[in-house]
Backbone bond lengths (Angstrom), bond angles and torsions (degrees), N, CA, C in turn:
res aa  C-N    CA-C-N  psi(-1)  N-CA   C-N-CA  omega(-1)  CA-C   N-CA-C  phi
1 M - - - 1.480 - - 1.493 109.55 -
2 Y 1.468 119.98 139.03 1.429 119.21 177.55 1.493 109.94 -80.58
3 R 1.413 110.82 142.57 1.462 116.42 176.20 1.469 109.37 -130.01
4 Y 1.259 123.83 -18.52 1.463 126.08 -172.69 1.473 110.61 -122.22
5 L 1.292 117.25 115.47 1.441 125.45 -177.95 1.481 115.47 -107.33
6 F 1.267 116.42 121.68 1.562 124.09 176.84 1.434 109.42 -104.03
7 F 1.297 117.94 111.48 1.395 124.05 -175.97 1.499 109.77 -99.13
8 D 1.286 122.07 136.13 1.481 133.35 165.20 1.518 102.57 -70.08
9 A 1.399 112.34 155.10 1.461 117.58 179.54 1.552 113.05 -95.27
10 D 1.403 117.30 -68.68 1.305 123.01 -172.82 1.519 116.58 -76.60
11 G 1.264 119.11 120.53 1.406 124.68 -177.87 1.513 111.52 91.82
12 T 1.474 115.04 -8.18 1.388 113.15 176.51 1.536 106.38 -117.06
13 L 1.259 124.06 -48.46 1.450 119.87 176.39 1.463 112.11 -112.99
14 F 1.403 118.57 -22.62 1.364 123.22 176.30 1.563 110.23 -105.20
15 D 1.398 115.86 137.96 1.450 119.31 174.77 1.491 111.71 -81.33
16 F 1.294 120.23 86.56 1.379 129.47 -167.15 1.648 107.06 -65.06
17 D 1.377 112.29 -42.19 1.465 114.48 -178.58 1.541 111.45 -56.28
18 Q 1.296 118.47 -44.59 1.452 119.06 179.60 1.513 112.74 -65.14
19 A 1.347 111.91 -41.31 1.569 117.56 -178.34 1.430 106.81 -63.80
20 E 1.369 123.33 -43.63 1.390 125.21 -174.01 1.567 111.47 -66.44
21 E 1.389 111.92 -44.02 1.461 116.70 177.77 1.577 115.60 -61.07
22 K 1.301 113.51 -39.84 1.464 115.70 178.26 1.478 110.73 -71.66
23 A 1.312 119.07 -43.53 1.420 124.14 174.99 1.544 117.12 -52.42
24 F 1.370 107.98 -46.28 1.381 118.78 -179.13 1.477 110.59 -62.26
25 R 1.355 114.19 -50.65 1.562 119.45 179.56 1.494 108.55 -56.18
26 L 1.328 122.86 -49.83 1.346 120.72 -179.70 1.568 114.98 -63.85
27 T 1.326 116.25 -25.40 1.372 119.77 177.57 1.592 110.06 -75.05
28 S 1.336 113.05 -35.07 1.537 116.77 -174.23 1.495 102.93 -71.05
29 E 1.431 121.00 -35.51 1.398 122.69 -176.59 1.477 108.19 -73.84
30 H 1.340 122.21 -35.99 1.413 121.07 176.98 1.662 112.38 -69.63
31 L 1.262 117.28 -31.86 1.395 122.87 -179.73 1.444 115.12 -94.72
32 D 1.331 115.27 -7.08 1.477 122.28 176.79 1.576 114.80 65.70
33 F 1.261 113.38 45.69 1.594 115.48 173.17 1.496 105.59 -124.94
34 S 1.295 113.14 163.89 1.408 121.97 -174.36 1.547 111.43 -69.56
35 C 1.427 114.17 138.51 1.473 117.86 177.76 1.506 109.39 -119.65
36 E 1.356 114.97 67.66 1.508 117.07 175.17 1.426 107.29 -85.20
37 K 1.369 120.17 173.55 1.372 129.24 -176.74 1.591 109.67 -60.91
38 T 1.370 108.58 -45.95 1.468 112.35 -176.71 1.580 113.63 -71.76
39 T 1.311 115.38 -22.25 1.409 122.24 173.68 1.542 112.06 -68.93
40 N 1.340 107.41 -50.46 1.551 113.88 176.25 1.589 112.86 -56.43
41 Q 1.294 113.72 -41.79 1.425 120.28 -171.81 1.583 103.33 -71.57
42 C 1.260 122.38 -32.87 1.425 123.66 178.81 1.556 107.01 -69.29
43 Y 1.203 123.93 -41.07 1.396 126.42 176.65 1.520 107.57 -58.09
44 K 1.369 117.42 -51.73 1.416 123.70 -173.11 1.523 111.05 -56.28
45 L 1.328 118.91 -40.67 1.301 125.88 177.25 1.540 115.91 -62.81
46 C 1.387 108.58 -43.62 1.483 115.69 177.37 1.541 112.14 -65.86
47 N 1.324 115.58 -39.91 1.442 124.20 174.21 1.485 114.23 -58.46
48 E 1.329 114.78 -52.41 1.465 124.50 -177.37 1.572 106.56 -60.19
49 R 1.293 114.94 -44.69 1.511 117.24 178.69 1.464 117.50 -61.39
50 C 1.370 113.82 -34.07 1.526 116.42 177.48 1.481 110.95 -77.80
51 W 1.294 118.52 -34.72 1.454 121.99 177.14 1.644 113.32 -62.42
52 K 1.369 109.89 -38.99 1.452 117.05 176.44 1.569 108.34 -63.28
53 E 1.454 115.45 -42.68 1.483 114.74 179.42 1.520 113.50 -68.08
54 F 1.337 115.44 -30.94 1.423 122.31 173.72 1.579 113.01 -62.51
55 E 1.336 114.12 -45.84 1.537 119.36 177.59 1.466 109.57 -61.34
56 K 1.266 121.50 -32.48 1.463 127.00 -176.43 1.487 111.76 -84.62
57 G 1.353 115.08 -9.44 1.538 125.78 176.93 1.540 109.01 78.82
58 L 1.254 117.74 18.98 1.499 121.37 171.66 1.395 116.38 -73.87
59 I 1.279 124.48 -30.60 1.475 122.57 171.29 1.584 108.48 -135.71
60 S 1.289 115.51 164.20 1.378 124.58 -174.80 1.559 109.14 -87.82
61 L 1.218 119.93 160.34 1.503 119.89 179.84 1.518 110.14 -66.05
62 D 1.343 122.77 -31.47 1.394 123.40 175.81 1.398 109.57 -68.73
63 R 1.305 120.68 -36.71 1.515 119.94 175.29 1.512 115.72 -68.94
64 L 1.356 113.29 -32.54 1.505 119.24 179.37 1.476 106.34 -64.21
65 K 1.291 121.30 -44.74 1.408 124.13 -175.29 1.540 116.37 -46.68
66 T 1.268 110.10 -41.59 1.555 118.74 -176.87 1.520 109.23 -98.42
67 K 1.317 119.59 -36.03 1.393 122.08 -170.85 1.594 111.49 -66.00
68 R 1.346 117.90 -30.28 1.424 119.36 177.66 1.508 112.30 -64.20
69 F 1.354 115.74 -37.42 1.485 124.19 178.00 1.425 111.84 -73.12
70 E 1.397 118.54 -43.43 1.506 121.23 177.43 1.558 105.46 -58.56
71 D 1.308 123.35 -47.62 1.406 128.39 -177.08 1.573 107.10 -61.62
72 F 1.262 116.57 -47.09 1.534 119.54 178.82 1.461 113.48 -64.20
73 F 1.246 119.93 -44.95 1.534 124.95 -179.29 1.663 109.36 -66.48
74 S 1.306 110.06 -33.04 1.460 114.94 175.54 1.496 113.34 -69.25
75 E 1.385 111.62 -39.64 1.580 111.43 -175.01 1.686 107.61 -76.22
76 I 1.226 118.84 -29.97 1.488 117.22 179.72 1.589 109.50 -93.52
77 N 1.309 119.11 0.13 1.468 122.44 175.79 1.452 111.81 64.05
78 L 1.354 115.84 51.62 1.401 123.01 -179.19 1.382 113.74 -120.83
79 K 1.318 126.48 136.75 1.440 132.49 179.61 1.550 106.28 -94.67
80 Q 1.395 111.67 107.27 1.508 119.10 175.61 1.498 111.29 -148.26
81 D 1.285 115.66 154.17 1.485 118.98 177.31 1.540 106.23 -76.74
82 A 1.328 116.07 112.27 1.377 122.52 -174.17 1.544 111.31 -70.38
83 A 1.310 116.21 -34.61 1.463 121.21 -179.81 1.635 110.88 -68.32
84 Y 1.269 113.73 -41.16 1.436 118.90 175.81 1.535 110.30 -68.73
85 A 1.266 118.69 -40.04 1.412 121.28 -176.87 1.588 106.15 -63.90
86 S 1.369 114.48 -40.55 1.412 119.78 179.72 1.542 110.15 -58.69
87 E 1.417 118.35 -44.61 1.398 122.27 -179.83 1.507 113.98 -60.55
88 V 1.401 112.63 -42.36 1.451 119.61 -178.41 1.549 106.75 -64.97
89 Y 1.303 115.69 -47.22 1.550 119.88 -175.15 1.488 111.28 -61.45
90 Q 1.360 115.41 -43.10 1.542 121.51 -179.68 1.489 107.96 -58.17
91 K 1.406 117.49 -45.60 1.481 120.07 -176.70 1.605 109.63 -62.48
92 Y 1.222 116.24 -45.56 1.481 119.01 177.53 1.407 114.83 -65.71
93 L 1.398 121.26 -39.80 1.393 124.49 -179.93 1.576 111.73 -74.02
94 S 1.257 115.80 -27.85 1.527 115.68 175.19 1.501 113.91 -70.15
95 M 1.384 116.49 -10.26 1.585 119.73 177.55 1.465 104.80 -96.74
96 Q 1.297 132.75 1.47 1.336 129.73 -176.78 1.611 116.06 -99.70
97 G 1.376 115.93 75.22 1.383 117.54 -179.53 1.577 112.82 -85.27
98 I 1.300 116.21 57.57 1.606 123.96 -178.80 1.472 108.94 -82.96
99 L 1.315 109.54 115.18 1.529 117.90 -179.73 1.579 106.80 -103.41
100 Y 1.225 115.18 154.34 1.449 123.75 166.44 1.655 103.83 -66.00
101 S 1.409 116.76 145.00 1.407 117.41 -175.00 1.489 116.60 -61.19
102 E 1.503 114.73 -25.53 1.471 116.91 -176.38 1.477 112.50 -90.44
103 S 1.409 118.16 -1.24 1.465 121.93 -175.14 1.527 111.76 -60.74
104 I 1.326 120.95 -61.06 1.353 123.14 -173.98 1.613 113.01 -64.07
105 P 1.323 119.78 -42.44 1.374 118.01 176.23 1.523 115.10 -64.22
106 L 1.375 114.03 -31.75 1.550 114.15 172.42 1.377 114.40 -68.93
107 L 1.344 121.50 -41.10 1.479 121.93 -178.18 1.425 107.40 -71.09
108 Q 1.290 128.24 -32.99 1.395 130.88 174.01 1.511 110.97 -59.59
109 E 1.321 114.58 -44.12 1.455 119.25 -177.99 1.506 114.58 -75.28
110 M 1.298 116.21 -31.32 1.512 123.35 169.78 1.447 115.35 -58.12
111 K 1.443 112.22 -46.52 1.446 119.74 177.63 1.476 109.11 -61.87
112 T 1.411 117.87 -46.06 1.382 120.32 -173.31 1.637 111.60 -68.85
113 R 1.330 111.39 -22.41 1.485 115.12 178.46 1.543 110.45 -83.51
114 G 1.333 117.37 1.04 1.522 119.57 -178.12 1.421 120.97 91.86
115 Y 1.371 118.37 12.57 1.438 120.47 -178.59 1.581 112.27 -83.90
116 H 1.312 116.22 151.44 1.438 120.32 172.47 1.500 103.98 -98.75
117 L 1.398 116.64 125.58 1.500 121.15 -177.34 1.570 113.15 -112.06
118 Y 1.288 110.09 141.82 1.504 117.50 -179.56 1.556 104.87 -132.86
119 L 1.334 109.26 160.65 1.579 115.16 177.06 1.530 103.10 -112.05
120 A 1.348 123.16 135.44 1.294 124.01 174.80 1.593 109.05 -135.40
121 S 1.274 113.79 108.29 1.541 120.27 -166.26 1.537 111.06 -129.97
122 N 1.290 115.83 129.05 1.496 120.89 159.60 1.518 104.74 -74.79
123 G 1.326 117.96 126.00 1.352 118.85 178.01 1.558 111.48 176.98
124 I 1.331 115.17 176.85 1.437 129.32 173.29 1.468 109.86 -88.24
125 S 1.333 121.68 124.21 1.413 125.63 -172.55 1.473 114.63 -52.94
126 Q 1.386 115.25 -50.16 1.419 125.32 -179.55 1.461 109.82 -53.06
127 V 1.347 117.90 -48.69 1.452 125.07 -174.45 1.552 108.47 -71.83
128 Q 1.221 119.37 -50.99 1.468 121.11 -177.80 1.465 117.45 -64.40
129 R 1.369 112.94 -40.34 1.592 121.00 -179.85 1.600 103.58 -66.88
130 G 1.406 120.82 -39.84 1.345 124.37 179.54 1.596 113.43 -60.00
131 R 1.276 112.62 -47.10 1.442 122.95 -178.93 1.427 111.14 -66.87
132 L 1.299 116.86 -38.63 1.499 117.63 177.58 1.447 109.64 -68.31
133 K 1.334 116.70 -36.96 1.527 118.43 174.67 1.471 112.01 -58.12
134 H 1.308 117.44 -45.78 1.522 122.45 -173.08 1.476 108.47 -75.18
135 S 1.274 120.15 -28.21 1.468 121.18 -177.29 1.621 109.72 -88.06
136 N 1.230 114.73 -17.90 1.567 119.30 -179.15 1.385 118.37 58.57
137 I 1.406 115.74 41.72 1.511 115.14 -177.15 1.456 110.80 -120.64
138 S 1.429 119.84 10.52 1.488 120.56 178.05 1.419 113.95 -57.83
139 N 1.354 116.12 -29.37 1.510 121.49 -170.03 1.469 112.39 -71.05
140 Y 1.448 114.80 -14.37 1.527 114.31 176.68 1.453 112.19 -83.46
141 F 1.357 123.15 -8.05 1.400 124.62 -175.98 1.570 110.72 -107.43
142 E 1.383 114.43 138.77 1.364 120.12 175.69 1.503 110.47 -73.41
143 E 1.376 118.30 -39.48 1.425 121.17 176.03 1.487 105.41 -143.66
144 I 1.321 116.78 154.05 1.462 126.23 173.49 1.497 114.15 -121.14
145 F 1.316 112.35 122.80 1.444 117.48 179.04 1.570 116.89 -111.42
146 I 1.213 121.23 122.34 1.417 131.98 -172.12 1.452 110.99 -120.32
147 S 1.282 120.71 124.50 1.576 126.92 -169.84 1.512 106.22 -50.76
148 E 1.368 119.67 -54.76 1.430 122.85 -169.74 1.646 108.54 -60.65
149 E 1.346 118.55 -31.78 1.295 123.99 176.81 1.495 118.27 -73.40
150 L 1.375 110.99 -33.16 1.483 120.21 176.63 1.528 108.94 -78.15
151 G 1.257 118.06 -29.01 1.575 119.29 -170.28 1.494 111.29 83.43
152 V 1.337 123.86 14.95 1.454 127.61 177.09 1.464 112.13 -158.09
153 Q 1.313 117.54 151.48 1.499 116.33 -171.87 1.525 108.92 -123.92
154 K 1.358 111.89 155.22 1.462 118.74 164.29 1.490 112.32 -52.42
155 P 1.290 121.79 138.56 1.523 129.99 2.39 1.432 118.35 -95.00
156 D 1.392 119.12 22.39 1.366 120.18 179.94 1.497 105.48 -64.57
157 P 1.404 113.39 131.93 1.489 114.77 178.88 1.559 117.76 -63.75
158 R 1.303 114.33 -15.71 1.597 118.65 173.46 1.554 106.31 -64.99
159 F 1.290 125.86 -37.21 1.361 122.47 175.64 1.452 111.17 -57.29
160 F 1.282 118.76 -47.61 1.548 119.85 -177.05 1.535 107.84 -76.20
161 S 1.252 121.65 -32.78 1.472 123.64 177.97 1.518 109.15 -60.82
162 T 1.319 110.20 -42.99 1.619 117.44 179.74 1.531 106.78 -65.01
163 M 1.305 121.49 -45.70 1.434 125.10 -175.13 1.693 106.00 -58.39
164 L 1.413 111.76 -48.16 1.397 114.44 -171.75 1.532 114.62 -68.97
165 S 1.486 109.94 -32.50 1.405 117.92 172.15 1.571 114.87 -62.40
166 K 1.201 114.93 -48.17 1.567 120.39 178.41 1.447 115.92 -61.57
167 T 1.395 113.19 -31.68 1.449 117.53 -178.68 1.477 111.17 -99.49
168 N 1.340 122.00 6.78 1.445 127.49 -173.83 1.463 114.61 47.03
169 L 1.281 116.20 48.94 1.420 127.25 176.27 1.509 120.14 -109.56
170 Q 1.350 112.19 9.40 1.526 119.64 -178.62 1.482 114.49 -50.54
171 Q 1.366 114.13 -37.37 1.454 118.60 -174.78 1.571 108.06 -97.01
172 K 1.321 119.51 5.94 1.535 116.28 -174.56 1.577 102.97 -126.62
173 K 1.255 117.84 38.05 1.534 115.40 172.69 1.450 115.43 -56.99
174 Q 1.307 116.93 -35.12 1.393 120.50 -176.62 1.584 112.38 -61.59
175 E 1.340 116.08 -17.39 1.427 122.02 -175.67 1.562 108.31 -102.82
176 C 1.325 119.36 1.69 1.446 122.01 -176.17 1.516 108.96 -103.32
177 L 1.366 112.17 150.05 1.485 123.48 177.96 1.519 110.02 -134.04
178 M 1.403 118.94 123.36 1.374 120.67 165.65 1.547 114.11 -92.22
179 I 1.365 117.50 122.94 1.515 121.58 -171.32 1.517 101.99 -113.98
180 G 1.346 112.62 122.05 1.562 114.89 172.05 1.508 114.74 -166.02
181 D 1.384 118.69 174.46 1.379 124.73 -173.09 1.597 114.64 -100.89
182 S 1.358 112.83 1.78 1.484 117.53 -177.92 1.447 113.41 -120.22
183 L 1.359 113.43 118.47 1.491 123.13 175.77 1.443 111.11 -59.27
184 S 1.283 114.00 -43.11 1.553 122.82 -170.22 1.548 112.43 -74.35
185 S 1.352 113.38 -19.87 1.567 119.69 -169.54 1.473 104.64 -116.93
186 D 1.432 121.23 -71.32 1.337 125.31 -172.95 1.497 115.88 -67.92
187 I 1.331 115.11 -50.14 1.591 118.99 -175.82 1.452 104.69 -78.51
188 Q 1.330 130.91 -44.10 1.381 127.72 -178.82 1.490 112.12 -57.11
189 G 1.396 116.71 -45.05 1.397 123.45 -179.44 1.459 110.48 -66.62
190 G 1.341 120.26 -44.30 1.470 119.58 -174.79 1.469 106.42 -69.36
191 N 1.315 117.97 -40.99 1.525 116.95 179.01 1.434 115.68 -58.76
192 A 1.358 116.42 -41.20 1.451 125.98 179.04 1.544 111.15 -63.11
193 S 1.287 114.58 -27.41 1.440 124.84 -175.50 1.485 113.59 -94.66
194 G 1.275 120.24 -0.50 1.460 122.44 -175.89 1.475 114.38 68.32
195 I 1.414 120.63 31.03 1.390 127.85 171.57 1.452 114.36 -111.40
196 D 1.334 119.35 135.64 1.429 121.56 -176.09 1.515 104.73 -74.93
197 T 1.408 114.82 151.84 1.371 124.17 -169.24 1.528 115.65 -125.39
198 I 1.319 119.07 152.22 1.436 120.17 170.13 1.547 106.42 -131.63
199 Y 1.328 110.99 120.93 1.425 124.91 -171.62 1.546 104.30 -93.65
200 L 1.441 118.65 116.36 1.517 123.72 178.66 1.404 104.44 -93.42
201 N 1.360 120.11 106.64 1.431 129.87 -177.77 1.426 110.63 -106.72
202 R 1.274 119.94 74.90 1.561 126.13 -165.32 1.566 105.31 -68.21
203 D 1.218 119.70 -33.05 1.516 122.82 -173.48 1.399 109.88 -109.68
204 N 1.289 122.44 21.87 1.467 117.87 174.55 1.503 114.26 51.46
205 K 1.363 114.08 43.39 1.498 119.51 -179.17 1.449 111.18 -68.72
206 Q 1.372 114.84 145.84 1.491 115.21 172.00 1.525 109.26 -80.16
207 P 1.246 115.86 134.53 1.520 112.44 -180.00 1.594 122.49 -56.09
208 Q 1.267 112.89 128.26 1.570 115.78 174.73 1.467 111.60 -99.84
209 S 1.326 116.72 9.62 1.471 122.77 -178.04 1.425 109.26 -134.40
210 S 1.363 115.06 157.43 1.502 123.81 175.46 1.496 110.03 -84.27
211 C 1.294 120.88 1.78 1.477 123.89 -178.39 1.507 106.00 -67.37
212 K 1.318 114.98 137.88 1.407 119.97 170.52 1.508 116.95 -120.23
213 P 1.326 114.01 117.89 1.492 115.42 179.18 1.432 113.05 -72.16
214 T 1.439 113.58 161.00 1.428 114.58 170.81 1.480 114.71 -68.78
215 H 1.268 108.96 -34.41 1.665 117.80 -177.80 1.498 106.99 -136.57
216 E 1.310 116.45 153.34 1.528 117.15 168.29 1.428 106.19 -135.39
217 I 1.398 117.61 144.73 1.475 125.33 -171.72 1.560 103.05 -139.84
218 A 1.258 112.10 156.81 1.526 118.62 178.59 1.468 114.52 -101.97
219 N 1.426 113.36 -18.24 1.442 120.13 -179.14 1.454 110.95 -149.59
220 L 1.452 116.26 146.66 1.450 118.63 -179.16 1.625 114.29 -52.20
221 T 1.334 108.41 -29.93 1.572 112.05 -177.78 1.515 109.51 -70.44
222 D 1.272 119.43 -19.71 1.409 116.59 175.19 1.527 118.02 -63.05
223 L 1.267 116.52 -16.97 1.496 128.41 172.16 1.576 109.96 -55.17
224 L 1.341 113.38 -31.54 1.464 119.40 -174.26 1.525 107.87 -66.10
225 D 1.316 120.08 -32.92 1.444 124.50 175.66 1.550 114.65 -75.36
226 L 1.296 114.83 -34.02 1.454 122.64 -176.18 1.488 112.75 -82.66
227 L 1.355 119.57 -23.28 1.439 123.55 -165.90 1.551 109.59 -129.70
228 P 1.312 116.86 84.71 1.480 120.09 -179.75 1.585 114.40 -67.97
229 P 1.313 120.64 162.99 1.471 118.99 170.12 1.546 113.91 -51.74
230 I 1.431 114.72 146.60 1.438 113.52 -179.38 1.493 110.68 -121.13
231 H 1.349 117.95 12.85 1.412 123.52 173.24 1.462 112.51 -64.20
């Protein structure tokens, strides 16, 4: 029986698309460059590409912070200070605690059902801690794990072994679940670490990875059918 639930943050509990769009718009206003839909999409692609490189261990998190803006400004042929743009963007993004509507009710119900909840996020500490504060959901989690603070990122098995060590769950893997929206990060990392996984596939995406989750759901509320009360 599962007892310990490790939730991913962005795309799972947090609506990162909305947060990113709002932070990008505020950044564009601050730096005085155009924020058209195509411009925003260009940044998103540069950002996603850098995060994939980070997941694979090809670049450091510090390098990611500026490289995504270097790539973006190069793509749109704009001369801007990428390091400063990154600082501005992180400040605005840290203020965007935008959750999916079902996130808090789901967390409340899982606590009521007797589960132990943890947060497991690839991210920048300043940004994630700020968003947690603005969303007011930290109290649902017994511990919060952020890749920048751990010094290693999902899907690296060391991220998971550190979580299990800090929670004293090394001998209880069979009672743990990793829940997330990324096959390449959450599911691959959980599989490699011997932890069962739940893939949150909100948009019914066709798999671009050979990773196979233990379970697949289309909405967070589907967890209610998979995870009965354990009291």
